[in-house]
Residue frames relative to the residue before (quaternion, step in Angstrom):
aa qw qx qy qz dx dy dz
M 1.0000 0.0000 0.0000 0.0000 0.00 0.00 0.00
L 0.5190 -0.6229 0.4766 0.3399 3.63 -0.95 0.96
G 0.3964 -0.6806 0.5709 0.2318 3.61 -1.24 0.82
I 0.3311 -0.7235 0.5680 0.2103 3.38 -1.56 0.06
K 0.2163 0.7956 -0.5333 0.1895 3.43 1.12 0.58
G 0.8394 0.1532 -0.1651 0.4946 3.48 -0.95 1.15
A 0.4409 0.6453 -0.4882 0.3883 3.57 1.21 0.38
I 0.2135 -0.7362 0.6329 0.1088 3.57 -1.44 0.52
D 0.1377 -0.7693 0.6199 0.0700 3.56 -0.91 0.90
I 0.1664 -0.8641 0.4721 0.0528 3.43 -0.20 1.37
H 0.7464 0.2227 -0.1568 0.6072 3.54 1.28 0.11
V 0.2820 0.7587 -0.5029 0.3033 3.31 -0.16 1.57
H 0.2787 -0.8132 0.4996 0.1070 3.68 -0.78 1.04
S 0.0743 0.7765 -0.6247 0.0372 3.60 -1.05 0.78
S 0.4910 -0.6459 0.4546 0.3676 3.59 -1.09 0.17
P 0.4444 -0.0827 -0.8841 -0.1185 1.45 -2.47 0.78
S 0.0299 0.7849 -0.6092 0.1093 3.49 -1.15 0.81
I 0.5675 -0.5925 0.4754 0.3175 3.52 -1.27 0.47
F 0.6975 0.3534 -0.2062 0.5883 3.53 1.48 -0.27
P 0.5428 -0.6036 0.4501 0.3720 3.56 -1.07 0.62
R 0.1573 -0.8038 0.5726 0.0350 3.61 -0.89 0.93
S 0.5506 -0.6583 0.4246 0.2884 3.47 -1.32 0.58
V 0.7621 0.1215 -0.0116 0.6358 3.44 1.36 -0.68
D 0.4056 -0.6836 0.5472 0.2624 3.52 -1.35 0.51
D 0.7234 -0.4375 0.2351 0.4796 3.65 -1.05 0.24
F 0.6853 0.5148 -0.2877 0.4273 3.56 0.98 -0.84
E 0.6141 0.5300 -0.3227 0.4877 3.51 1.15 -0.98
L 0.6615 0.5268 -0.3166 0.4297 3.69 0.83 -0.92
A 0.6973 0.4450 -0.2761 0.4893 3.52 0.82 -0.92
E 0.6228 0.4901 -0.3652 0.4884 3.71 0.89 -0.61
Q 0.6773 0.4847 -0.3156 0.4547 3.74 0.78 -0.77
A 0.6532 0.5089 -0.3060 0.4698 3.55 1.00 -0.80
R 0.6360 0.4864 -0.3205 0.5063 3.61 0.99 -0.78
A 0.6717 0.4938 -0.3368 0.4376 3.61 0.77 -0.79
A 0.6436 0.5095 -0.2639 0.5066 3.64 1.22 -0.57
G 0.5178 -0.6649 0.4243 0.3313 3.61 1.22 -0.24
M 0.3972 0.7175 -0.4934 0.2898 3.54 1.21 0.26
R 0.5065 -0.6618 0.4749 0.2827 3.60 -1.19 0.54
A 0.8413 -0.1017 0.1424 0.5114 3.47 0.77 -1.00
I 0.1146 -0.7659 0.6233 0.1090 3.68 -1.19 0.35
V 0.1711 -0.7318 0.6380 0.1680 3.63 -1.25 0.40
L 0.3655 -0.7358 0.5424 0.1757 3.49 -0.76 1.25
K 0.0391 -0.7638 0.6431 0.0402 3.55 -0.97 0.83
A 0.0188 -0.7572 0.6528 -0.0127 3.58 -1.12 0.89
H 0.4375 -0.7091 0.4827 0.2696 3.62 -0.89 0.77
E 0.7631 0.4100 -0.1750 0.4678 3.60 1.18 -0.53
E 0.8153 0.0825 -0.0471 0.5712 3.66 1.11 -0.08
S 0.5916 -0.5198 0.4696 0.3991 3.40 -1.48 0.28
T 0.2672 -0.7799 0.5430 0.1599 3.51 -1.05 0.72
V 0.3563 0.7714 -0.4770 0.2248 3.61 1.33 0.20
S 0.6776 0.4729 -0.3223 0.4619 3.61 0.84 -0.85
R 0.6137 0.5493 -0.3525 0.4443 3.51 1.02 -0.79
A 0.6339 0.5503 -0.3155 0.4425 3.60 0.90 -0.94
K 0.6793 0.5181 -0.2931 0.4293 3.53 0.90 -1.05
I 0.6448 0.5209 -0.3109 0.4650 3.58 1.03 -0.84
V 0.6401 0.5206 -0.3055 0.4752 3.51 0.95 -0.98
T 0.6686 0.4946 -0.3390 0.4398 3.58 0.77 -0.84
K 0.6272 0.5544 -0.3392 0.4292 3.62 1.01 -0.64
F 0.8012 0.3147 -0.1497 0.4864 3.51 0.94 -0.89
V 0.7146 0.2872 -0.2392 0.5913 3.68 1.30 -0.04
P 0.1012 -0.8110 0.5737 0.0534 3.67 0.13 1.26
G 0.7140 0.4411 -0.3282 0.4335 3.69 -1.25 0.21
I 0.7549 0.2763 -0.2378 0.5452 3.65 0.98 0.36
E 0.3169 -0.7519 0.5365 0.2155 3.59 -0.75 0.85
V 0.0068 -0.8146 0.5799 -0.0080 3.59 -0.66 1.13
Y 0.0667 -0.8253 0.5608 -0.0057 3.56 -0.72 1.08
G 0.4702 -0.6947 0.5072 0.1977 3.49 -1.36 0.52
S 0.0735 -0.7738 0.6261 0.0617 3.64 -1.25 0.32
L 0.2552 -0.7374 0.6058 0.1554 3.63 -1.24 0.19
V 0.1886 -0.7543 0.6256 0.0640 3.46 -1.02 1.01
L 0.3983 -0.7676 0.4764 0.1589 3.60 -0.71 1.20
N 0.2768 0.7581 -0.5434 0.2311 3.56 0.66 1.12
E 0.7351 -0.4562 0.2579 0.4301 3.57 -1.18 0.29
Y 0.6068 0.5732 -0.3693 0.4084 3.65 1.19 -0.46
V 0.7085 0.3022 -0.2632 0.5808 3.70 1.20 0.06
G 0.7083 -0.5010 0.2790 0.4115 3.52 1.11 0.36
G 0.5130 -0.6745 0.3829 0.3677 3.57 1.39 0.15
L 0.7996 -0.0954 0.1797 0.5651 3.46 -0.85 -1.11
N 0.2523 0.8162 -0.4867 0.1825 3.62 0.56 1.04
P 0.2997 -0.7791 0.5094 0.2090 3.62 -0.36 1.06
Y 0.6129 0.5594 -0.3657 0.4215 3.52 1.07 -0.50
A 0.6322 0.5016 -0.3112 0.5019 3.55 1.10 -0.71
V 0.6551 0.4980 -0.3211 0.4688 3.59 0.93 -0.72
D 0.6453 0.4964 -0.3248 0.4813 3.66 0.81 -0.86
M 0.6730 0.4856 -0.3107 0.4634 3.69 0.70 -0.91
A 0.6726 0.4830 -0.3404 0.4454 3.64 0.73 -0.95
I 0.6608 0.5001 -0.3411 0.4438 3.68 0.87 -0.94
Q 0.6588 0.5255 -0.3268 0.4279 3.55 0.86 -0.89
Q 0.7022 0.4270 -0.2771 0.4978 3.54 1.13 -0.70
G 0.7212 -0.5089 0.2650 0.3881 3.57 1.03 0.14
A 0.3067 0.7610 -0.5157 0.2466 3.61 1.25 0.23
K 0.2948 -0.7572 0.5521 0.1869 3.63 -0.94 0.82
I 0.7966 0.1558 -0.0806 0.5785 3.59 1.05 -0.61
I 0.1241 -0.7312 0.6654 0.0846 3.57 -1.10 0.77
W 0.2041 -0.8049 0.5561 0.0353 3.50 -0.65 1.32
M 0.3756 -0.6220 0.6119 0.3124 3.62 -1.04 0.65
P 0.7859 -0.4092 0.2405 0.3963 3.44 -1.44 0.40
T 0.1986 -0.7524 0.6125 0.1390 3.51 -1.18 0.69
G 0.8288 0.1870 -0.1058 0.5166 3.68 0.06 -1.18
S 0.6474 0.5030 -0.2869 0.4955 3.51 1.33 -0.38
A 0.4906 0.6824 -0.4290 0.3310 3.69 1.26 -0.22
K 0.5678 -0.5998 0.4397 0.3529 3.67 -0.92 0.57
H 0.6675 0.5168 -0.2888 0.4517 3.42 1.10 -0.99
H 0.6298 0.5148 -0.3350 0.4755 3.64 1.06 -0.65
L 0.6449 0.5084 -0.3096 0.4793 3.59 0.93 -0.93
D 0.6226 0.5214 -0.3326 0.4795 3.65 0.85 -0.91
Y 0.6685 0.5349 -0.2878 0.4293 3.62 0.81 -0.97
Y 0.8040 0.2858 -0.1206 0.5074 3.46 0.97 -0.93
G 0.6262 -0.5989 0.3537 0.3523 3.47 1.15 0.66
G 0.7014 -0.4364 0.2799 0.4892 3.62 0.95 0.68
K 0.5962 0.5430 -0.4219 0.4143 3.71 0.99 0.31
S 0.3860 -0.7557 0.4942 0.1889 3.47 -1.06 0.84
D 0.6297 0.4331 -0.3539 0.5391 3.43 1.33 0.01
Y 0.5494 -0.6401 0.4237 0.3299 3.61 -1.01 -0.68
K 0.5289 -0.6016 0.4413 0.4045 3.64 -0.98 0.57
E 0.6892 0.4728 -0.2962 0.4623 3.58 1.02 -0.73
Q 0.7971 0.0677 -0.0710 0.5958 3.74 1.12 -0.21
K 0.1951 -0.7930 0.5722 0.0758 3.55 -0.48 1.27
S 0.5584 -0.5828 0.5010 0.3123 3.52 -1.31 0.74
S 0.4189 -0.6891 0.5429 0.2342 3.63 -1.18 0.73
I 0.7563 0.2767 -0.2205 0.5502 3.65 1.18 -0.07
R 0.6448 -0.4885 0.4047 0.4264 3.56 -1.29 0.32
L 0.0947 -0.7650 0.6336 0.0666 3.58 -1.21 0.74
L 0.4566 -0.6792 0.4902 0.2998 3.52 -0.84 1.03
P 0.5647 -0.5300 0.5057 0.3801 3.65 -1.25 0.52
Q 0.1684 -0.7298 0.6626 0.0070 3.52 -1.37 0.99
K 0.4787 -0.6403 0.5565 0.2263 3.37 -1.45 0.87
G 0.4014 -0.7104 0.4582 0.3526 3.60 1.05 -0.73
I 0.3421 -0.7498 0.5529 0.1229 3.49 -1.07 1.13
T 0.0092 -0.7498 0.6615 -0.0142 3.44 -1.06 0.95
I 0.4903 -0.6543 0.4877 0.3060 3.59 -1.26 0.53
F 0.6061 0.5766 -0.3041 0.4558 3.58 1.34 -0.43
S 0.3837 -0.6562 0.5995 0.2506 3.51 -1.23 0.51
D 0.7192 -0.4435 0.2906 0.4490 3.58 -1.18 0.16
D 0.6958 0.4678 -0.2468 0.4859 3.61 1.23 -0.64
G 0.5849 -0.6254 0.3231 0.4029 3.53 1.31 0.12
Q 0.4882 0.6582 -0.4113 0.3990 3.56 1.33 0.12
V 0.5113 -0.6141 0.4918 0.3459 3.65 -1.11 0.56
L 0.5301 -0.6760 0.4198 0.2930 3.58 -0.80 1.06
P 0.5155 -0.6472 0.4200 0.3729 3.73 -0.80 0.56
V 0.6035 0.5573 -0.3829 0.4227 3.61 1.05 -0.48
V 0.5694 0.5961 -0.3694 0.4290 3.61 1.16 -0.35
Y 0.6278 0.5079 -0.3111 0.5012 3.43 1.14 -0.86
E 0.5925 0.6086 -0.3194 0.4202 3.58 1.08 -0.90
I 0.7247 0.4520 -0.2168 0.4728 3.45 0.93 -1.19
V 0.6019 0.5476 -0.3424 0.4697 3.50 1.07 -0.67
D 0.7039 0.4717 -0.2675 0.4588 3.55 0.88 -0.85
L 0.6204 0.5298 -0.3506 0.4599 3.55 1.21 -0.50
I 0.6641 0.4655 -0.3031 0.5005 3.62 1.14 -0.62
K 0.5747 0.6003 -0.4101 0.3758 3.65 0.91 -0.60
G 0.8547 0.1585 -0.1823 0.4595 3.54 -1.04 0.94
T 0.5644 0.5763 -0.4152 0.4206 3.64 1.15 0.21
G 0.5654 -0.5894 0.4482 0.3634 3.62 0.84 -0.35
A 0.6168 0.5764 -0.3482 0.4075 3.59 1.27 -0.47
V 0.4338 -0.7171 0.4801 0.2590 3.58 -1.13 0.57
L 0.2903 -0.7204 0.6012 0.1876 3.50 -1.04 0.74
A 0.0501 -0.8077 0.5868 -0.0299 3.58 -0.62 1.19
T 0.5272 -0.7264 0.3817 0.2209 3.43 -1.07 1.05
G 0.3448 -0.7616 0.5141 0.1920 3.76 1.13 -0.20
H 0.7320 -0.4229 0.3135 0.4324 3.60 -1.17 -0.59
L 0.2142 0.7877 -0.5449 0.1917 3.55 0.97 0.63
S 0.5597 -0.5429 0.4683 0.4155 3.65 -1.12 0.33
P 0.6555 -0.4992 0.3965 0.4049 3.64 -1.31 0.24
R 0.6324 0.5079 -0.3328 0.4809 3.57 1.13 -0.74
E 0.6323 0.5125 -0.3181 0.4862 3.66 0.88 -0.81
T 0.6969 0.4807 -0.2899 0.4464 3.52 0.81 -0.93
K 0.6664 0.4481 -0.3507 0.4817 3.67 0.94 -0.44
A 0.5957 0.4792 -0.4046 0.5018 3.69 1.10 -0.45
L 0.6907 0.4560 -0.3565 0.4334 3.64 0.57 -0.77
V 0.6242 0.5147 -0.3708 0.4559 3.70 0.79 -0.70
Q 0.6494 0.5214 -0.3284 0.4456 3.59 0.85 -0.96
I 0.6803 0.4946 -0.3016 0.4491 3.63 0.84 -1.05
A 0.6737 0.5252 -0.2844 0.4353 3.53 0.98 -0.92
S 0.6298 0.5173 -0.2986 0.4965 3.47 1.07 -0.85
E 0.6833 0.4830 -0.3103 0.4511 3.67 0.81 -0.96
R 0.7354 0.4213 -0.2401 0.4733 3.66 1.00 -0.79
G 0.6171 -0.6401 0.3087 0.3379 3.59 1.22 0.28
V 0.2956 0.7547 -0.5265 0.2565 3.57 1.14 0.47
E 0.3925 -0.7589 0.4671 0.2274 3.70 -0.52 1.04
K 0.8216 0.1655 -0.0327 0.5445 3.55 0.90 -0.92
I 0.0571 0.7851 -0.6079 0.1043 3.51 -0.56 1.30
L 0.0703 -0.8154 0.5746 -0.0078 3.54 -0.60 1.03
V 0.3416 -0.7193 0.5888 0.1387 3.56 -1.05 1.14
A 0.2917 -0.7817 0.5161 0.1934 3.65 -0.43 1.09
H 0.8462 -0.2711 0.1578 0.4308 3.67 -0.99 1.04
P 0.0101 0.8528 -0.5217 0.0193 3.51 0.47 1.22
D 0.6074 0.5411 -0.3746 0.4448 3.49 1.27 0.09
L 0.5677 0.5958 -0.3808 0.4215 3.61 1.20 -0.32
K 0.6314 -0.6411 0.3174 0.2994 3.41 -1.00 1.14
I 0.5498 0.6181 -0.4012 0.3933 3.60 1.07 -0.63
N 0.8047 0.0612 0.0241 0.5901 3.66 0.76 -0.94
K 0.1208 0.8407 -0.5165 0.1089 3.63 0.90 0.78
M 0.0762 -0.8035 0.5903 0.0083 3.51 -0.89 0.98
E 0.5519 -0.5508 0.4939 0.3848 3.56 -1.30 0.60
L 0.6453 -0.5204 0.4346 0.3520 3.39 -1.40 0.48
S 0.6504 0.5391 -0.3360 0.4165 3.48 1.06 -0.92
L 0.6290 0.5133 -0.3452 0.4708 3.54 0.98 -0.61
Q 0.6802 0.4778 -0.3475 0.4339 3.63 0.88 -0.76
L 0.5919 0.5314 -0.3663 0.4828 3.52 1.22 -0.51
E 0.5961 0.5386 -0.3962 0.4446 3.67 1.00 -0.75
L 0.7296 0.4705 -0.2749 0.4133 3.59 0.82 -1.03
V 0.5766 0.5727 -0.3319 0.4789 3.44 1.18 -0.50
Q 0.6950 0.4490 -0.2702 0.4923 3.55 1.01 -0.77
L 0.6074 0.4857 -0.3690 0.5089 3.59 1.25 -0.06
G 0.6496 -0.5647 0.2895 0.4187 3.55 1.38 -0.02
A 0.4493 0.7105 -0.4211 0.3406 3.52 1.33 0.29
Y 0.2518 -0.6630 0.6494 0.2743 3.55 -1.25 0.23
V 0.2793 -0.7655 0.5681 0.1153 3.55 -1.32 0.54
E 0.3662 -0.7323 0.5384 0.1994 3.48 -0.92 0.89
K 0.0987 -0.7470 0.6554 0.0517 3.50 -1.25 0.88
S 0.1764 -0.8770 0.4454 -0.0363 3.36 -0.44 1.45
M 0.4912 -0.6389 0.5114 0.2984 3.63 -1.03 0.70
L 0.5578 0.6204 -0.3810 0.3985 3.53 1.06 -0.81
T 0.6693 0.5474 -0.3227 0.3851 3.64 0.81 -1.01
L 0.6667 0.4901 -0.2686 0.4931 3.68 1.38 -0.37
M 0.5596 0.6256 -0.3737 0.3949 3.64 1.18 -0.33
P 0.7085 -0.5260 0.2982 0.3638 3.53 -1.16 1.05
N 0.7816 0.3899 -0.2007 0.4436 3.62 0.46 -1.15
W 0.7422 0.4091 -0.1700 0.5028 3.41 1.24 -0.62
Q 0.4313 0.7791 -0.4163 0.1835 3.58 1.18 -0.47
S 0.0493 0.8296 -0.5517 0.0710 3.49 -0.76 0.91
I 0.7364 0.1659 -0.1239 0.6441 3.53 1.53 0.06
Q 0.4396 -0.6317 0.5785 0.2702 3.55 -1.35 0.54
P 0.6479 -0.5556 0.3895 0.3462 3.46 -1.33 0.62
D 0.6681 0.4955 -0.3133 0.4581 3.59 1.00 -0.70
E 0.6033 0.5364 -0.3366 0.4848 3.60 1.15 -0.68
L 0.6796 0.5136 -0.2977 0.4310 3.55 0.94 -0.93
V 0.6213 0.5328 -0.2868 0.4978 3.54 1.18 -0.75
Y 0.6765 0.5063 -0.2982 0.4439 3.47 0.98 -0.80
G 0.6451 0.5288 -0.2925 0.4676 3.47 1.16 -0.69
M 0.5878 0.5603 -0.3334 0.4791 3.54 1.19 -0.69
R 0.6547 0.5127 -0.2921 0.4724 3.54 0.96 -1.03
K 0.6816 0.4540 -0.3238 0.4737 3.77 0.86 -0.85
L 0.7054 0.4782 -0.2980 0.4301 3.58 0.82 -0.87
G 0.4613 -0.6437 0.4614 0.3999 3.59 1.04 -0.67
F 0.4699 -0.6925 0.4564 0.3021 3.61 -0.86 0.92
D 0.6096 0.5716 -0.3411 0.4305 3.55 1.23 -0.55
R 0.7045 0.4468 -0.2223 0.5046 3.64 1.34 -0.21
C 0.6814 0.5019 -0.2645 0.4625 3.49 1.35 -0.13
V 0.1651 -0.8026 0.5713 0.0481 3.58 -0.85 0.80
L 0.3242 -0.7542 0.5476 0.1619 3.56 -0.71 1.06
Q 0.1863 0.7327 -0.6473 0.0973 3.68 -0.95 0.70
T 0.4817 -0.6869 0.4779 0.2601 3.48 -1.33 0.45
D 0.2081 -0.7894 0.5359 0.2152 3.52 1.02 -0.92
F 0.4390 0.7496 -0.4007 0.2912 3.51 1.44 0.22
G 0.2970 0.7202 -0.5946 0.1989 3.49 -1.40 0.11
Q 0.5033 0.6605 -0.4087 0.3787 3.51 1.34 -0.42
V 0.5309 -0.6665 0.4186 0.3142 3.66 -1.00 0.78
N 0.7043 0.4036 -0.2871 0.5086 3.64 1.10 -0.56
H 0.6013 0.4703 -0.4208 0.4900 3.75 0.97 0.74
P 0.6069 -0.4827 0.4335 0.4591 3.55 -1.33 0.00
T 0.6376 -0.4866 0.3875 0.4545 3.51 -1.18 0.30
P 0.6768 -0.5227 0.3275 0.4020 3.62 -1.18 0.48
T 0.6968 0.4639 -0.3199 0.4438 3.60 0.92 -0.84
E 0.5994 0.5092 -0.3671 0.4966 3.67 1.27 -0.53
G 0.6614 0.5171 -0.3005 0.4526 3.51 0.87 -0.77
Y 0.6244 0.5045 -0.3425 0.4881 3.63 1.00 -0.51
S 0.6292 0.5258 -0.3287 0.4686 3.55 0.98 -0.67
Q 0.6524 0.5022 -0.2930 0.4862 3.52 0.95 -1.03
F 0.6460 0.5413 -0.3415 0.4159 3.57 0.86 -0.77
V 0.6722 0.5115 -0.2846 0.4534 3.50 0.90 -1.13
Q 0.6863 0.4733 -0.2932 0.4680 3.59 1.03 -0.88
L 0.6126 0.5058 -0.3801 0.4737 3.73 1.03 -0.62
L 0.6459 0.5136 -0.3479 0.4449 3.69 0.90 -0.72
F 0.6320 0.4976 -0.3163 0.5029 3.58 1.02 -0.84
D 0.6740 0.4871 -0.3144 0.4579 3.66 0.86 -0.71
H 0.6971 0.4336 -0.2605 0.5080 3.56 1.21 -0.47
G 0.7476 -0.4953 0.2188 0.3846 3.56 1.14 0.56
L 0.5113 0.6317 -0.4229 0.4010 3.64 1.20 0.18
T 0.3981 -0.7187 0.4997 0.2742 3.59 -0.87 0.57
E 0.6659 -0.4789 0.3767 0.4305 3.57 -1.24 0.34
E 0.6496 0.5215 -0.3190 0.4519 3.64 0.98 -0.84
E 0.6692 0.5086 -0.3051 0.4477 3.60 0.92 -0.84
I 0.6047 0.5459 -0.2938 0.4999 3.49 1.13 -0.85
R 0.7082 0.4696 -0.2982 0.4348 3.46 0.65 -1.10
K 0.6236 0.5516 -0.3746 0.4081 3.52 0.92 -0.73
M 0.6916 0.4586 -0.2489 0.4994 3.71 1.09 -0.83
A 0.7002 0.4982 -0.2241 0.4597 3.54 1.05 -0.80
C 0.8046 0.2496 -0.0737 0.5338 3.58 0.96 -0.90
E 0.7834 0.3867 -0.2234 0.4323 3.59 0.39 -1.27
V 0.6684 0.4762 -0.3322 0.4648 3.78 0.70 -0.85
P 0.7480 0.3990 -0.3061 0.4330 3.67 0.52 -0.87
A 0.5792 0.5509 -0.4034 0.4453 3.52 1.16 -0.36
E 0.6029 0.5671 -0.3178 0.4625 3.48 1.07 -0.84
L 0.6938 0.4774 -0.2741 0.4643 3.54 0.87 -1.04
L 0.7168 0.3741 -0.2432 0.5359 3.67 0.95 -0.66
S 0.4081 -0.7221 0.4843 0.2784 3.75 1.07 0.19
L 0.3513 0.7305 -0.5274 0.2544 3.58 0.77 0.89
């Protein structure tokens, strides 16, 4: 089996969490270190993981652990203050809303969790966050957030916005000089995008996540051959491998990453092509 030495998972979940998780922060870091991975980025739908990452780094040397922030209602939604503080504290990625996104809520019939994965705690009802005003214009606060991210080295990621919102956000971020823009799992059914739109976004300067989660039974929204075809069309220097794992009914994130790499190899990608997406591109995004 192909190894994952030097690989980076930029999108991975662990506990504590509003969802049941297969590993906690420390277990995740220890397992990634044991597998020879270089780094992980903790993602939580309900809070900044920057402080958590710093604590894990102190107690689990030999693996780089970074935090991120998701702009859900739990941190005030599209909140420039939360963005500014997270970046100053070392957040590597600022994600647009996920479970609080209007698009997510519409997809799941008003629920901010998932039918495939239920929250383990009560969640208050949410109206849904969109980056558009009632007249279809991008909200001024979005420009403010984009400008806060610009020049910091942090990544602006698209979360669970609709394809239309994602395109508008990428265009604005590109025009305003944001250096690192990441399109979140565009093959996942929640915010699935045509490959032609993914190509458009790449041409605007964005990077695109390619996720193991999109191949899992309860979540499957693409076939392996189609996923590999998309990687080839987009360019390996614009694709980033991630698992999006942490769900209790899946392998642990590190096991999942190893399986993902082997699956891609079995479907015709070379070790060099996989390494580009697993090691080099994420390292570039995270300024490592």
